[in-house]
Structure formats: structure tokens, C-alpha cells
ZAZAPA-683203 format. One record per residue (C-alpha): residue number from 1; residue in three letters; chain; x, y, z. Coordinates in steps of 0.001 Angstrom, whole numbers, m for minus. Example, Ala and Ser with C-alpha at 12.3 -4.5 7.8 and 13.67 -1.06 7.14 Angstrom:
2
<1 'ALA' 'A' <12300 m4500 7800>> <2 'SER' 'A' <13670 m1060 7140>> 
% end
This chain:
166
<1 'UNK' 'A' <m102357 m32737 79951>> <2 'UNK' 'A' <m105057 m31125 81178>> <3 'UNK' 'A' <m105621 m27598 83046>> <4 'UNK' 'A' <m109380 m27246 85030>> <5 'UNK' 'A' <m110448 m23639 86150>> <6 'UNK' 'A' <m111501 m23490 89506>> <7 'UNK' 'A' <m115399 m24752 88121>> <8 'UNK' 'A' <m113397 m27984 87282>> <9 'UNK' 'A' <m113742 m27353 83424>> <10 'UNK' 'A' <m111070 m28171 80981>> <11 'UNK' 'A' <m109210 m24852 79528>> <12 'UNK' 'A' <m106528 m25956 78486>> <13 'UNK' 'A' <m104865 m29102 76500>> <14 'UNK' 'A' <m101907 m29643 75910>> <15 'UNK' 'A' <m99749 m32575 73626>> <16 'UNK' 'A' <m97372 m34413 71560>> <17 'UNK' 'A' <m98144 m36679 68274>> <18 'UNK' 'A' <m96213 m39000 67040>> <19 'UNK' 'A' <m97352 m42183 64020>> <20 'UNK' 'A' <m96869 m45631 66016>> <21 'UNK' 'A' <m94428 m47348 64687>> <22 'UNK' 'A' <m92997 m51127 65001>> <23 'UNK' 'A' <m91369 m52415 67632>> <24 'UNK' 'A' <m87763 m51242 68219>> <25 'UNK' 'A' <m84496 m52845 68183>> <26 'UNK' 'A' <m85287 m54942 71530>> <27 'UNK' 'A' <m88383 m55519 70523>> <28 'UNK' 'A' <m90377 m53274 72635>> <29 'UNK' 'A' <m93188 m51047 70964>> <30 'UNK' 'A' <m94312 m47618 71986>> <31 'UNK' 'A' <m97670 m48031 74403>> <32 'UNK' 'A' <m96325 m51644 75810>> <33 'UNK' 'A' <m93977 m51679 79620>> <34 'UNK' 'A' <m95095 m51617 83323>> <35 'UNK' 'A' <m98062 m50409 83357>> <36 'UNK' 'A' <m98565 m50305 87295>> <37 'UNK' 'A' <m97502 m47075 89167>> <38 'UNK' 'A' <m95540 m47759 92505>> <39 'UNK' 'A' <m96419 m45944 95851>> <40 'UNK' 'A' <m93257 m43516 96097>> <41 'UNK' 'A' <m91254 m40599 96939>> <42 'UNK' 'A' <m93113 m38199 93465>> <43 'UNK' 'A' <m90267 m35751 94396>> <44 'UNK' 'A' <m87117 m38357 94776>> <45 'UNK' 'A' <m88319 m39406 91252>> <46 'UNK' 'A' <m88747 m36028 90008>> <47 'UNK' 'A' <m85188 m35006 91269>> <48 'UNK' 'A' <m83791 m37922 89431>> <49 'UNK' 'A' <m85742 m37010 85957>> <50 'UNK' 'A' <m85128 m33429 86083>> <51 'UNK' 'A' <m81123 m34020 87165>> <52 'UNK' 'A' <m80733 m36795 83924>> <53 'UNK' 'A' <m82526 m34223 81348>> <54 'UNK' 'A' <m80205 m31017 82433>> <55 'UNK' 'A' <m77237 m33654 83061>> <56 'UNK' 'A' <m77498 m35344 79932>> <57 'UNK' 'A' <m80379 m34061 77994>> <58 'UNK' 'A' <m79671 m31060 77713>> <59 'UNK' 'A' <m76114 m31715 77965>> <60 'UNK' 'A' <m74968 m29716 81282>> <61 'UNK' 'A' <m73218 m32885 82743>> <62 'UNK' 'A' <m72963 m35295 80292>> <63 'UNK' 'A' <m69758 m36832 81549>> <64 'UNK' 'A' <m72669 m38346 83917>> <65 'UNK' 'A' <m75229 m40156 82466>> <66 'UNK' 'A' <m74112 m43402 84044>> <67 'UNK' 'A' <m74831 m42611 87318>> <68 'UNK' 'A' <m78644 m42268 86290>> <69 'UNK' 'A' <m79019 m46117 85601>> <70 'UNK' 'A' <m77962 m49322 87332>> <71 'UNK' 'A' <m75569 m50730 84854>> <72 'UNK' 'A' <m77274 m51763 81519>> <73 'UNK' 'A' <m80517 m53034 83018>> <74 'UNK' 'A' <m82908 m49902 81168>> <75 'UNK' 'A' <m86448 m50683 78931>> <76 'UNK' 'A' <m86842 m48341 75632>> <77 'UNK' 'A' <m89805 m47688 74082>> <78 'UNK' 'A' <m88266 m45136 71413>> <79 'UNK' 'A' <m88916 m46665 67848>> <80 'UNK' 'A' <m84995 m46527 66954>> <81 'UNK' 'A' <m83383 m47723 70181>> <82 'UNK' 'A' <m82169 m51158 71674>> <83 'UNK' 'A' <m82656 m51049 75707>> <84 'UNK' 'A' <m79952 m50872 77645>> <85 'UNK' 'A' <m76804 m47760 78027>> <86 'UNK' 'A' <m75386 m49209 75131>> <87 'UNK' 'A' <m78277 m49044 72988>> <88 'UNK' 'A' <m79210 m45428 73619>> <89 'UNK' 'A' <m75161 m45077 73656>> <90 'UNK' 'A' <m75359 m47041 69966>> <91 'UNK' 'A' <m78193 m44756 68579>> <92 'UNK' 'A' <m76394 m41216 69990>> <93 'UNK' 'A' <m73471 m42623 67686>> <94 'UNK' 'A' <m75078 m43219 64529>> <95 'UNK' 'A' <m77539 m40455 64596>> <96 'UNK' 'A' <m74082 m38578 64783>> <97 'UNK' 'A' <m72408 m40189 61909>> <98 'UNK' 'A' <m75839 m38832 60017>> <99 'UNK' 'A' <m75105 m35437 60466>> <100 'UNK' 'A' <m78351 m35440 62938>> <101 'UNK' 'A' <m78261 m33338 66119>> <102 'UNK' 'A' <m81027 m33939 68877>> <103 'UNK' 'A' <m80274 m30621 70925>> <104 'UNK' 'A' <m82223 m30102 74180>> <105 'UNK' 'A' <m82735 m26687 74931>> <106 'UNK' 'A' <m84925 m26078 77456>> <107 'UNK' 'A' <m87108 m28688 80065>> <108 'UNK' 'A' <m90605 m26236 80774>> <109 'UNK' 'A' <m91007 m28547 83458>> <110 'UNK' 'A' <m91811 m31548 85645>> <111 'UNK' 'A' <m94473 m33677 86936>> <112 'UNK' 'A' <m94034 m36547 89173>> <113 'UNK' 'A' <m96727 m38648 90384>> <114 'UNK' 'A' <m95184 m42358 92016>> <115 'UNK' 'A' <m92456 m43639 90437>> <116 'UNK' 'A' <m93278 m42394 86796>> <117 'UNK' 'A' <m91799 m38540 85716>> <118 'UNK' 'A' <m92773 m36916 82244>> <119 'UNK' 'A' <m89763 m34394 80941>> <120 'UNK' 'A' <m91328 m31571 78913>> <121 'UNK' 'A' <m88856 m30083 76427>> <122 'UNK' 'A' <m88282 m28268 73962>> <123 'UNK' 'A' <m84559 m28000 71487>> <124 'UNK' 'A' <m84182 m28675 67706>> <125 'UNK' 'A' <m84008 m32694 66128>> <126 'UNK' 'A' <m82016 m32593 63175>> <127 'UNK' 'A' <m82564 m28291 63340>> <128 'UNK' 'A' <m86049 m28600 63473>> <129 'UNK' 'A' <m87765 m26605 65789>> <130 'UNK' 'A' <m88808 m29856 68540>> <131 'UNK' 'A' <m91289 m30171 71211>> <132 'UNK' 'A' <m89838 m33331 73170>> <133 'UNK' 'A' <m92508 m35190 75495>> <134 'UNK' 'A' <m89949 m38018 77901>> <135 'UNK' 'A' <m91753 m40047 80113>> <136 'UNK' 'A' <m89973 m41924 82629>> <137 'UNK' 'A' <m89797 m44879 84838>> <138 'UNK' 'A' <m87230 m44731 88004>> <139 'UNK' 'A' <m86791 m47983 90179>> <140 'UNK' 'A' <m84528 m47904 93203>> <141 'UNK' 'A' <m82620 m44559 92411>> <142 'UNK' 'A' <m81534 m45187 88624>> <143 'UNK' 'A' <m84092 m45010 85286>> <144 'UNK' 'A' <m85378 m47987 84310>> <145 'UNK' 'A' <m88030 m47509 81680>> <146 'UNK' 'A' <m88656 m44471 78980>> <147 'UNK' 'A' <m91229 m43717 76292>> <148 'UNK' 'A' <m91353 m40786 74310>> <149 'UNK' 'A' <m91988 m38421 72016>> <150 'UNK' 'A' <m90768 m35738 70027>> <151 'UNK' 'A' <m92692 m34014 67716>> <152 'UNK' 'A' <m91938 m30797 64886>> <153 'UNK' 'A' <m92986 m27694 67376>> <154 'UNK' 'A' <m94785 m25906 64716>> <155 'UNK' 'A' <m94406 m22184 62995>> <156 'UNK' 'A' <m95440 m19460 65273>> <157 'UNK' 'A' <m97761 m17829 62365>> <158 'UNK' 'A' <m100465 m21463 62351>> <159 'UNK' 'A' <m100852 m21366 65913>> <160 'UNK' 'A' <m104628 m20522 66916>> <161 'UNK' 'A' <m103614 m19000 70265>> <162 'UNK' 'A' <m101124 m16829 71122>> <163 'UNK' 'A' <m100344 m19472 74411>> <164 'UNK' 'A' <m97681 m21515 72927>> <165 'UNK' 'A' <m96581 m25229 73294>> <166 'UNK' 'A' <m96347 m24828 77230>> 
% end
């Protein structure tokens, strides 16, 4: 993501980086999927994704998870998770059995354009401070597709500026 100053020049840049991995259990990669943006109400897209991030990812109302999906119709691009709500549940259960925790503490913003929305959050993964960039495609009021990039947050003593990740 870039911030442009009043002269139209880039003055800030944010990103999350992750190594490219092979296909996930459903055969999807980190970069394939639906590419055409639909011209739909971006505020509705933002509302759905913001609700999901709060209710489910931050754990404010996890019992509402099913309301964000059209049954088991859900394409997943995370390298370790299979398609469908069932694939997500299986992956989270496996992580729990290994003692791996994934916690979202704060969502800094949700940017939406048409049927896509990007949520930028922070929390911990396996006890390490982590930044999460989750990209969602929404279709007919449900989350239809998901891509993500997680990155361990650098220790503040190594920062090259005082702005931080967000």
C-alpha cells in the first residue's frame, strides 16, 4: 500500500512479505483465483469483512462464523488450509492440537474496492508479534474467497523510522 502526498509523490509504503509456497490442500496457490473486480457497493463489502474480522478473527462473536459463508462454498488461498468452512475448521483444530495460537488483537483498517476488501491487523502467531493482511472477495453477501500474508513484526529496536508497521 502506498500513501501519496499532495504533489502526487509516494511518501509512505506498507507491505507484508511471505515466501511463495506450493499449492494448498485444495490445489490453490497464494496468487491464483478470481481476478476480475465486480462493481458492487464497496461499503457493503467493507461492512461484511469488518464484521467477520471482528466477530471471528478477533474472537468477539466466534459463534457467528457460519453467517459469513454460503455453506461450505469458500475458496481458500492460504497455503495450509483447504477450501470451505470445513477446511478452515480442520486447520484451526490441527493448529490447536499443536499448541499454535493465532490471535488478532487489533484491526487497523479495512480497505474495500468493489467486491474485494483488505483487512490489516496485528496480533500474535505462535506467541510472536505478527501482522496480518487478509484479502477477501465477497459474493452475494458472503465471503467467497480469501488470500492472506502473515509476517512476524520486527522488533522496534530494528525499525528504520518511528512510524511502525501501521
